[in-house]
C-alpha positions as CSV (number, residue, x, y, z in Angstrom):
1,M,92.0,167.4,80.8
2,S,92.5,169.8,83.7
3,N,92.9,173.5,83.5
4,K,96.2,175.0,84.6
5,Y,96.5,178.1,86.7
6,L,99.4,180.4,87.6
7,I,99.4,182.8,90.5
8,V,102.3,185.4,90.4
9,I,103.1,187.0,93.7
10,L,106.5,188.6,93.9
11,R,106.5,190.0,97.4
12,F,107.0,188.6,100.9
13,H,106.1,185.5,102.9
14,G,102.9,187.0,104.2
15,D,101.7,188.0,100.8
16,V,102.2,184.5,99.5
17,L,100.3,183.0,102.4
18,L,97.4,185.4,101.7
19,T,96.9,183.7,98.3
20,K,95.6,180.6,100.0
21,P,91.9,181.6,99.7
22,M,92.5,182.1,96.0
23,I,93.9,178.6,95.7
24,D,91.0,177.1,97.6
25,N,88.4,178.9,95.5
26,I,90.1,177.8,92.2
27,K,89.8,174.2,93.5
28,L,86.1,174.8,94.3
29,N,85.6,176.1,90.8
30,D,87.7,173.5,89.1
31,S,88.4,170.5,91.2
32,N,90.9,168.9,88.7
33,S,92.9,172.1,88.3
34,D,96.7,172.3,88.5
35,I,97.8,175.4,90.4
36,D,101.3,176.8,90.3
37,L,102.8,179.7,92.2
38,L,105.6,182.0,90.9
39,V,107.3,183.6,93.9
40,Y,110.6,185.0,95.1
41,K,113.0,182.4,96.4
42,G,112.2,181.2,99.9
43,T,108.8,183.0,100.2
44,G,106.7,180.0,99.2
45,S,107.7,177.6,101.9
46,I,104.6,178.1,103.9
47,L,102.5,176.6,101.1
48,A,105.0,174.0,100.0
49,H,103.0,171.1,101.6
50,E,99.5,172.2,100.5
51,K,98.0,169.5,98.4
52,S,96.2,172.1,96.2
53,V,99.5,173.5,95.0
54,S,101.1,171.7,92.1
55,E,104.4,173.5,91.8
56,I,106.2,176.5,93.4
57,I,108.4,178.2,90.9
58,E,111.0,180.4,92.5
59,I,113.0,183.3,91.1
60,D,115.5,185.7,92.5
61,S,114.2,189.0,93.8
62,S,117.6,190.6,92.8
63,S,120.8,189.2,91.6
64,K,124.5,190.1,91.6
65,D,125.0,188.2,88.4
66,N,126.2,190.1,85.4
67,I,123.6,191.4,82.9
68,F,124.0,188.4,80.5
69,S,123.4,185.9,83.3
70,R,120.3,187.8,84.5
71,I,118.9,187.9,81.0
72,L,119.5,184.2,80.5
73,K,117.7,183.4,83.7
74,E,114.7,185.5,82.6
75,V,114.6,183.8,79.2
76,N,114.7,180.4,80.8
77,L,111.8,181.5,83.1
78,W,109.8,182.6,80.1
79,R,110.4,179.3,78.3
80,K,109.3,177.4,81.4
81,I,106.1,179.5,81.7
82,N,105.4,179.1,78.0
83,S,105.9,175.3,78.2
84,K,103.3,175.0,81.0
85,D,100.5,176.1,78.6
86,Y,98.5,177.8,81.4
87,D,94.8,178.5,80.9
88,Y,94.6,181.2,83.6
89,A,97.2,183.5,85.1
90,F,96.9,186.0,88.0
91,F,99.4,188.8,88.6
92,L,99.2,190.2,92.1
93,T,102.1,192.6,91.9
94,T,102.9,195.4,89.5
95,Q,106.6,195.1,88.7
96,W,107.3,195.6,85.0
97,R,109.1,192.3,85.2
98,V,105.7,190.5,85.1
99,V,104.8,191.9,81.6
100,P,107.1,189.6,79.6
101,I,106.0,186.7,82.0
102,S,102.4,187.5,80.9
103,W,103.5,187.4,77.3
104,A,105.2,184.0,77.9
105,A,101.8,182.7,79.3
106,G,100.5,183.0,75.7
107,K,96.8,182.5,75.2
108,A,96.0,182.1,78.9
109,K,93.3,184.4,80.3
110,K,95.3,186.9,82.4
111,A,94.4,189.3,85.2
112,A,96.6,192.0,86.7
113,V,96.2,194.4,89.6
114,D,95.6,198.1,88.8
115,D,98.2,200.7,89.6
116,K,98.2,204.4,88.9
117,K,101.7,204.2,87.6
118,R,100.9,201.3,85.2
119,R,97.9,202.7,83.3
120,K,99.7,202.8,79.9
121,A,99.1,200.5,77.0
122,L,102.1,198.4,77.6
123,W,100.6,197.3,80.9
124,T,96.9,197.2,80.3
125,K,97.1,195.4,76.9
126,S,99.3,192.7,78.3
127,F,96.4,191.3,80.3
128,S,92.8,190.2,79.6
129,A,91.5,192.0,82.7
130,I,92.6,194.6,85.2
131,F,91.2,194.3,88.7
132,P,91.3,197.1,91.4
133,E,93.8,197.5,94.1
134,A,92.6,196.8,97.7
135,Q,91.7,200.4,98.6
136,E,89.4,200.0,101.6
137,N,89.3,196.2,101.4
138,H,91.6,193.5,102.7
139,I,94.3,192.0,100.5
140,V,92.5,188.7,100.7
141,Q,89.4,190.4,99.2
142,R,91.5,192.0,96.5
143,N,93.0,188.7,95.5
144,L,89.5,187.1,95.3
145,T,88.5,190.0,93.0
146,A,91.2,188.7,90.6
147,L,89.4,185.4,90.3
148,E,86.1,187.2,89.6
149,S,87.6,189.4,86.9
150,L,88.2,186.2,84.8
151,G,84.8,184.7,85.5
152,L,85.5,182.4,88.5
153,K,83.1,182.3,91.4
154,I,83.9,182.9,95.1
155,F,82.6,180.2,97.4
156,K,84.4,181.1,100.6
157,D,86.9,183.6,101.9
158,D,88.5,181.9,104.9
159,L,92.3,181.5,105.2
160,I,93.1,178.0,106.5
161,L,96.2,175.9,106.1
162,D,96.1,172.1,105.9
163,S,96.7,171.1,109.5
164,S,97.8,167.5,109.0
165,Y,101.4,168.3,108.1
166,L,101.6,170.8,110.9
167,D,100.6,168.2,113.5
168,I,103.5,166.0,112.3
169,K,105.9,169.0,112.5
170,Y,104.7,169.7,116.1
171,K,105.2,166.1,117.1
172,N,108.8,166.2,115.8
173,L,109.4,169.5,117.6
174,S,108.1,168.1,120.9
175,Q,110.7,165.3,120.7
176,V,113.4,167.9,120.4
177,Y,112.0,170.3,122.9
178,P,110.2,168.5,125.8
179,F,108.9,171.9,126.9
180,L,106.3,171.5,124.2
181,I,104.8,168.2,125.3
182,E,102.0,170.0,127.2
183,E,100.6,171.7,124.2
184,K,98.3,174.8,124.4
185,S,99.9,175.6,127.8
186,Y,102.0,178.4,126.3
187,C,101.7,181.7,124.6
188,L,103.8,182.1,121.5
189,I,105.4,185.6,121.1
190,H,107.0,186.6,117.8
191,P,108.4,190.1,118.6
192,T,110.5,190.8,115.5
193,S,109.9,192.2,112.0
194,R,112.1,193.0,109.0
195,R,111.1,196.6,109.3
196,D,112.3,198.7,112.3
197,K,109.1,200.9,112.1
198,K,107.1,197.8,113.1
199,L,109.0,197.0,116.2
200,W,107.6,197.5,119.7
201,V,109.7,198.6,122.8
202,K,112.0,195.7,124.0
203,E,111.3,196.6,127.7
204,K,107.6,196.3,127.1
205,F,107.9,192.9,125.5
206,A,110.0,191.9,128.6
207,Q,107.3,193.3,130.9
208,L,104.6,191.4,128.9
209,I,106.5,188.1,129.2
210,N,106.8,188.7,133.0
211,L,103.1,189.3,133.2
212,L,102.3,186.1,131.4
213,L,104.6,184.1,133.7
214,E,102.9,185.6,136.7
215,K,99.6,184.4,135.3
216,G,101.1,180.9,135.0
217,I,101.3,181.0,131.2
218,S,104.5,179.7,129.8
219,V,106.1,181.5,126.8
220,V,107.7,180.4,123.5
221,V,109.6,183.2,121.8
222,T,110.5,183.0,118.1
223,S,112.0,185.1,115.4
224,G,113.2,185.0,111.8
225,P,116.7,183.6,111.0
226,D,118.5,186.9,110.6
227,S,121.2,187.5,113.3
228,H,119.7,190.9,114.2
229,E,116.3,189.3,115.0
230,I,118.0,186.7,117.1
231,S,119.9,189.3,119.0
232,Y,116.7,191.4,119.4
233,V,115.0,188.4,121.2
234,D,118.1,187.9,123.3
235,E,118.0,191.5,124.5
236,I,114.4,191.2,125.4
237,L,115.0,188.1,127.4
238,T,117.8,189.6,129.4
239,K,115.2,192.0,130.7
240,V,112.8,189.2,131.8
241,D,112.9,188.9,135.6
242,R,111.6,185.4,135.6
243,Y,113.4,184.0,132.7
244,N,113.5,180.3,133.6
245,S,112.1,176.9,132.6
246,Q,108.8,178.6,131.7
247,V,110.4,180.3,128.7
248,L,111.6,178.6,125.6
249,N,113.8,180.7,123.3
250,L,113.5,179.4,119.7
251,A,114.6,182.6,118.0
252,G,116.2,181.7,114.6
253,K,115.6,178.0,115.1
254,T,112.3,177.5,113.3
255,S,111.2,177.3,109.7
256,L,107.9,179.0,108.7
257,L,106.2,175.6,108.9
258,D,107.7,175.0,112.3
259,L,106.4,178.4,113.4
260,A,102.9,177.5,112.0
261,A,103.0,174.2,114.0
262,L,104.0,176.0,117.2
263,I,101.3,178.6,116.8
264,K,98.7,176.1,116.0
265,H,99.4,174.2,119.2
266,S,99.8,177.2,121.5
267,Q,97.1,178.7,123.7
268,F,97.3,182.1,121.8
269,F,99.7,184.2,119.8
270,I,101.1,187.8,120.3
271,G,103.1,189.5,117.7
272,L,103.6,192.4,115.3
273,D,102.2,193.0,111.8
274,S,104.2,190.2,110.1
275,V,103.8,186.8,108.5
276,A,103.6,185.3,111.9
277,S,100.3,187.1,112.6
278,H,98.9,185.9,109.3
279,I,100.0,182.4,110.2
280,A,98.1,182.6,113.4
281,A,95.0,183.5,111.4
282,S,95.6,180.6,109.0
283,V,95.6,178.0,111.9
284,D,92.5,179.5,113.5
285,K,94.3,180.7,116.6
286,D,93.4,183.5,119.0
287,S,95.9,186.3,118.5
288,I,96.9,189.8,119.4
289,T,98.7,191.9,116.8
290,L,100.4,195.3,117.4
291,F,100.0,197.6,114.4
292,G,102.1,200.7,113.6
293,P,102.6,202.1,110.1
294,S,100.8,199.5,108.1
295,N,97.1,200.0,107.1
296,P,95.2,197.4,109.2
297,V,92.2,197.6,106.9
298,N,94.4,196.0,104.2
299,W,96.7,193.9,106.3
300,K,95.1,192.8,109.6
301,P,95.1,189.0,110.2
302,W,92.3,187.5,108.2
303,S,90.4,185.9,111.1
304,K,87.6,186.5,113.5
305,K,89.9,185.4,116.3
306,A,92.4,188.1,115.6
307,R,92.5,191.2,117.9
308,I,94.6,194.2,116.9
309,I,95.9,197.3,118.7
310,V,96.7,200.2,116.3
311,K,98.9,203.2,117.1
312,E,100.8,205.3,114.6
313,D,103.7,205.3,117.1
314,L,104.0,201.7,118.4
315,S,105.8,203.0,121.5
316,C,102.4,204.4,122.6
317,I,101.0,200.9,123.0
318,E,101.0,200.2,126.7
319,I,101.1,196.9,128.6
320,K,97.6,197.4,129.9
321,D,96.3,197.5,126.3
322,V,97.7,194.1,125.7
323,K,96.8,192.8,129.1
324,N,93.1,193.6,128.6
325,L,93.1,191.5,125.4
326,I,95.0,188.6,127.0
327,E,92.3,188.5,129.8
328,E,89.6,188.5,127.1
329,I,91.2,185.4,125.5
330,V,92.0,183.5,128.7
331,I,88.6,184.1,130.3
332,K,86.9,183.0,127.1
């Protein structure tokens, strides 16, 4: 009989992707294990086709339903968790909402992340173990500490997605966009973020694209599905002097798995501190990530091929800073 594992990660797309090393190590500890993820709706799609994941359980991050409907949804969630009869459960976020979820997991061994604001009995006694927050470590390392807190061993710490499905996705995309047929001939740029503080200067992105075109490197530009991200890319491209057949604008036209396929088959990736940079790491791609307010110690792309530029004020990052790293990648 296989053991059942639950990973609860109620945050964003990138946070969900960064649980992949946990999933891989659970399988290395327990090859017959069933592993479920509990995530906010829409954030688990990047792992939807991973063979190691049994089920992705989605819940709303917020709801406009009345109080009775919200309570009913939570009760149904608790019932589902309880019916699963988990042996292990890992809670990687500290919302009070996860406490009754932990109770619903019954006799499972349960580990939760530490939080200064949660050091009261209601929190600490709801779990079997409390593991430390990242502090001066990467989030991937913090997540693996969760496994160790319940006696599991760590065999490896790399972040790698299954590439077979991504290759199929790329083949399908190439049929729609002939531009992609010559794979690895382009740089993929993802210039958008949900947070304005993470955005670089539009004019500099345009200059960067012109620089790549002058070097004979084609460019694919992507963004999330929100209209303001699509408009942001459109504004950048209006400032590109050589916007022609060497540039493919896919802003708002790709799923996360499409994006992963496009990055995997690119020559290299350039972007901001976002899920796209973590995807580049997960497909073992050379990348350049521009960091502003986030702590790169905790959140840099988890890959030896990742290069980062860090400035408190992103506007201080100059084209020459990026150009030097591009030359390092291309010459290599």
